[in-house]
N, C-alpha and C positions, 0 to 999 in steps of 0.2 A: 243487445240492450240488457242492462242490469236488471236482475229480478227485483220486484218491489218488496218493501219491508225493511226491517233492520239490517244494517251492515255488520254490526257486532252482536254476537250471541254470548251471553254470560250464563254460567251455570251456578246454581246455589243449592246447597244441601241444607235442608231446614228441619230442625227437630219437630216432631209431629204435634207437640203442644204449643208451638209458636204460632201466633196469629198476627204478628207484627211484620214479619219479614217481607211477605209479598206486597201487602198494602202500602207500607212505608216506602219500599223500593220503587213501586209504581208511582207514588206521589213525587218522589225525588226526580224520577226520569220522565215526568209528564210532558216536558218540553224537549225531550231528546228522542225523537222518533227513529234515529238510526241505531238505537241500542235496544235489544230485546233480552229479556231475562227468562231463563227456564229453570224450573224448580224440581227437586226430587226430595221426598220426605223419608224420614227414618224415626224410629222410636228411641228416646234417650234411655239409658240404664237407670235403675231406680235410685241410685245414690249419687250425690254430687261429687263424691270422691272418686267415682269410676272414670277412667280416661276413655276418650272416644277413639276407637280403632276400626280397622277394616271389618271386624266381626259385627260391631255395632251398626256400621253404615250399611252392611249387607249389599244388596244389588243397586242401591241408590246411585253410586258413582258410575256404574256401567250404563245405567239408563240415561244419565246426563251425557255420557260419551256418545251415545247414539245421535244426539243433537249437534255434535261437532262444535262444542262451545270453544270460545277463544281464551277463556279463563274460568276458573271454578273456585268457589269458596265454601268452606264449612261455616255456616251462620250460627256459630256458638262460641261462648267465651270460657269454656271449661279449662282451657289451657292457661288462663290467667291465674289459676290456683293449682291445677294438677301439674303444670310445668310446660313452658313454651317449647322445650325440647321435644316433648311428645307431639305438639302441633306441627313442628317441622318434619317429624317422621311421618305424620299423617299426610302432610302436603306432598311429600315424596311419593306416597302410595296413591294419592289422588292424581298426581301428575302422570304416573304410570298407567293408571286406569283410564284416564280421559284424554291423554295426549295434550294436555293444556297446563299452563302454569297455575299453581294453586296457592290459596291463602286461607287463613281462618280469621274470625273476628278478633281474636287475641293478637295475632301477628299484625293485623291491619291497624289496631290501636297503637302498637309499638311503632309501626312505620309512620303513623300520623303524628305521634309525639316527636319523633325525630324530625319530620318535615316542619313542625311548628317550633322546633328548638325548645321544647318543654321538658325540663329535667326535674321539676318539683311540682307534684300534682295533688289535687284533692280527688278522692274516689267516692262516687255514689254507686252503691251496690244494693239491689233489692233482695239480698239473701242473708244468710246467717252471719253473725259477727265472727264466728270461728273461721268461716271461709274467707271473710274479709281480711283477717290477719294473714292468711296464706297468700292472698293477693299482694299485700304489702311486701311480704318476703320475696315473692317472685319478681315484683318490680324492682326491688333492691338489687337482685342478681343482675339486672340489666341496667344498673346505674341510674335508676329513677327513684327519687325520694317521694314517699307518700306523706304529705303534710297532715292529712286527716282523712278518715274514712267515715262515710255517713250511710247508715243502714236503717231500715224500718224497725219499729218497735216490736213487730210480730213477724214471724217467718211466714212467707207466702209461697204457694205453689206457682209454677210457671203460668198457668191460666189466670190465676189471681193477679199476678203482676201485670198482665195485659189489660186487666179491667180497671187499673188505677186511673182515676180521673186527672184532669189537668191540675186541679188544686192539690191533690195528693202528691203528684210528681214535683210540682213547684215547691211544696213544703220539704220534700226530701232533698231537692237540689240546692235551694237557696243558701243554707248554712255552709255549703262547700265553697262559696265565693268569699268567705270572710277570713281565710287563713293565709293569705299571701302566696298562693300557688301560682305557677306559670299557666296552668290549664286545669279545667275540671273534666274528669273522665267518668263517663256513665257506663258501667259494665253490666251487660245483660241485654241481649238482642230482642227480648220481649218487653223491655221497658221502653215506653214510647217517649223517651226524653229527647229524641232527635227533633220532634216537632217544636220543642221549646228552646232549642239551642240558639237560634238567631236572636230571639228576644232577650235571653240572659246575656248574650255577648254584647248586645247594644247597651244593656243596663250596667254591666260591670266591666266591660272592656277586656274580658278574659276569654280565650277560646274554649269551646266545649267540644270534647271528643266523645261522641255517642258511638256505641259499638256498631249499630246497624249502619249509621252514616259512614263510619270508617271502613266497614266492609265493602260498601259500594265504591267508595273512593279508591280503595286498593285494587278492587276488581278492574275498574276502569284503567288504572295504571298498568296492570299486568296484561290487559287485553290490547294495549296500545291505543286506547280510546279516551285518554285523559282530556278533560276540558273543564272550565269553570262552570259550576251550576249555582246560580245565586239563590238566596232565600233560605238556605239551610245551614248557615253558619260559615265560619272562616275556612274550615277544612275543605268543604266542597266548592267554595268560591275560588280555591287555588286551582291552577291548571295542572 
């Protein structure tokens, strides 16, 4: 007899200041009892300019390996501005440490844009305008045109981003739908934009690619557990 519980085990590396990853992932998987997610936390470096590497992650990947996960993800978007090449190197290290295929939030967003055939995007980013410009440059290297970037008036810490209310997030996102883009991309796994994706898609007819949603979507793909999950926008509704 098969053991009870989830058939697929996913591993997620979460920055210690992130309070959205576990709760939103659990909400998205509420009706998927065959998928279990296991988390390991680490502390982000002090500067947004610092790349994430094995030294930053410390023992977190090895602890996930103990759970024998089918796929693993770094639940962070720093590669969107420090460079996706660094994320690919990080994934190679994660795969070696865990014995499972690996992704990052930044790589997952790129894969999602390819799946949605979106080459011209609007970016919503809850960080500094200077970092947003680096994001535009990095996307351009991958053949993606950024039609517009929308950032808050004041710079916020990661915990402050998680405290933004629905109205604040809506105000940040809504202008992104006015520029003729193929999709709206919300970068930042602590920004709770994924909860609003389906509503905005219904209103404007444009797909919303939220970093946290894309991470789960790509993890399911890598684990061989892809399936449509309704209620969270076009990306998760795809098989």
